[in-house]
N, C-alpha and C positions, 0 to 999 in steps of 0.2 A: 507557439500554438495559442491562438486566440480563444479565450474562455468566456469573454464578456457576452458573446451571443447566447450563452446558456443561462444567463441570469434571468430568473423568474421573479415577477413582482406581483403575483396575485394574492399574496398573504401580507397584510399589514401587521406590524407589531401590536400586541395587546398592551393596553395601558395598565399601570399598577392598580388603578381603581376598578378594574374588571373583576367581577365575582368569579370565584373558582369554578362554579357550576358552568359558566360560559366557556371557560378554558377546557373543562372536561368534555363538554359537548363538542367543542371544536376538534379535540383529539379523536373523539368517537367517529367523526366524519372524515378524518384524514389518516394517512398512513405514515405520518412523520413522527420521528422520535422526540423532536423538540419543536417549540414555537417561539418566535422572536417576541421580545418584550421591550417596551419603551418607558422612559421616565421623564416627565416634563417635556415630552415631544422628542426626546433624544434616545437613540438606541442604548439599551442597558445590557442585554444579554438574551439568554434563552431559558425557558422553563422546560423540563423534561416531562414526557408523558407519564413516566413512572411516579415522579413526585406529584404531579398534578392530581392523579387519581387517589393519592394518599391524603390529600388535604380536604378540609371541610368546605363544602360547596357554598355555604352562606358567607364565608369570609372572602376578602379580596386578595388579589395577587400581591398587593402591597404587604399583607400580613405575612407573606412567605418570601419576602425579597431576598432573604439570606440563601434561598435555594436556587436563585437565578445564576446561571453559568455564563460568565462574560467571554464568550468566544465568537470569532468572526474572521473573515479574510478581507483583504483589500481588493478593490476593483481590478488592480493590475497584478495581483498575486499570481505567481507561476503555477501551472496546473499540478505539478508534482507537490508543491507546498500545500495546495488546496487538498490534494489527496491525503497528504500527511495529516492535515488538520482534521479531516474526517476520521481518520484512524485514531488519532489521539483523543478525540472527544466522543468516540463511539456514537456518532450521530449520522443520520441520513439526510440532514439538511444543514446548510452552512450559510449563515448570513453574510452579506457583502456590504461593505462600507466604502464610501468614496474618500477622497483626500481630506475632506472637512468633517469626516465622521458621520455623514448622513447615511441612513439606511437606504439602499437602492434596490434590494431584493435578496435572493438567495440562490444557491446552487443545490441541485439534487445530486446525491451520491451516484445514482445510476448514470447521469449524464457525464460526470467526470470519469467514471470507470470506462465508459464507452470511448473516451478520448484515449485512454491507455490501451484499450483493445484494438484501436486503429493504428497503433505504432508498429513499426517493423519488428519490434521485439516479439510481438504476439502474432501478427498476421502474415509475416513472411515465412516461407518454407525454410527449414533449417533444423539444426540439432542443438540440444542443450547439454552442456557439461557443467557439473557442479564440482568445484575444487575447494580444498581446505588447506589452510596454512596458519602458522602463528601470527598473532596480531601485529607483531613488530617485523615480521619477515615478508609478508605479502606485499605486492606492488602492482598497481593497476597497469603501469607502463610495462612491467614484466609480463603480465598476463596477456596484454595486447601483442607484445613482441612474440610470445610463444605461439599464439594463434596465427599471426600474420607471417611468421617464418615458415609456416606450413602451407602457405598460399591459400589461406582462408580469410574470409571477411567477418568481422564482428558486427552483429546486428544489435547487440546490447549486452551490458554487463552491470550487475548490481550486487551489493552486499546483502545476502539473503539471511545471514545468521551470524551473530557474535556471541560466543559462549566460552567461558573458561580460557580466555586469552587466545581463542581460536576463531578464525574468520572463515566463513563460507562465502564464496563468490559464485553466482549463477551466470553463465555465459551463453548467449545465443549466437550460434555460428551458422554462416550461410551455406553450409552443405552438411551432408550426413556421414560422409566417409571420414570418421574422426579418429581412427586408431592411431595415426601418427601424432596427432595433437595430444591425445591422452598420454601416449608414451613420453612425449616431450615434457608435459606437466610433471610426470613422475621423475624425470631426470632432473628437474629443477626443484625437487623435494616437495611438490604439492601432492596431497592425498586426494585422489579422484573419488569423490563420494558417489557420484551417479554411476549407474551401470550401463554398459554398452555391449550390444550383441557382437560387434566386430572387435572387441577388446582381446587381442591375441595374448596379452600378458596374463589375463585371467584364464584364458583357455590353456596356456602352458602350465599354470599352477594347478589347474584341474587335472590335466593329464599326469603331472608328476604325483599328485595326491592319489590318483587311481592306481598308478604304478606302485606306489609305496604300499597301498592297501593290499594289492595282489601279492607283493613280496612278503608282507607280514603274515598273510594268511596261508602261505605255502607250507 
């Protein structure tokens, strides 16, 4: 997936000699969380809006060089890695450098998110199953085998949570009649976290619980 067409270059990095009041004024006109910064003509990092408004306007950016965050992606970075960089840095702007470390522009978070929105995982019709298993016990190949053995196609799968040695996998499947898939996951000792209206196993449990309640209340 080509992301270079989304590189924007209408903001040039501010020099360390720039007064903070100019940086603050720029943030007031923009909706970005960060602004790129250069030192001696070379990209240095980014200054955040939060920090910029805390600093004295009469001082220069160089007086606060310690607050500059050195994050960026490369021109050929994969779109998923770009999305990860946005998440790690809590930024809505991501500077882009070429192979010789020259600043060539930036990505906006909304543009990269739109790439994700256009993947089959989100825009194709289907159903979602969230399963859980031990960190050492789960297997992507097993998850795929379970789905495909029930004559279904996987549109996407990713690890959505890791906590206390347990892994949650979110699976997008190309049809909504998923009862047989859900039951197969249980037979393979996966805990099905998501709820499904057609889940006959849960319906049976509910029926048994209702029967037990009636028996105990006799």
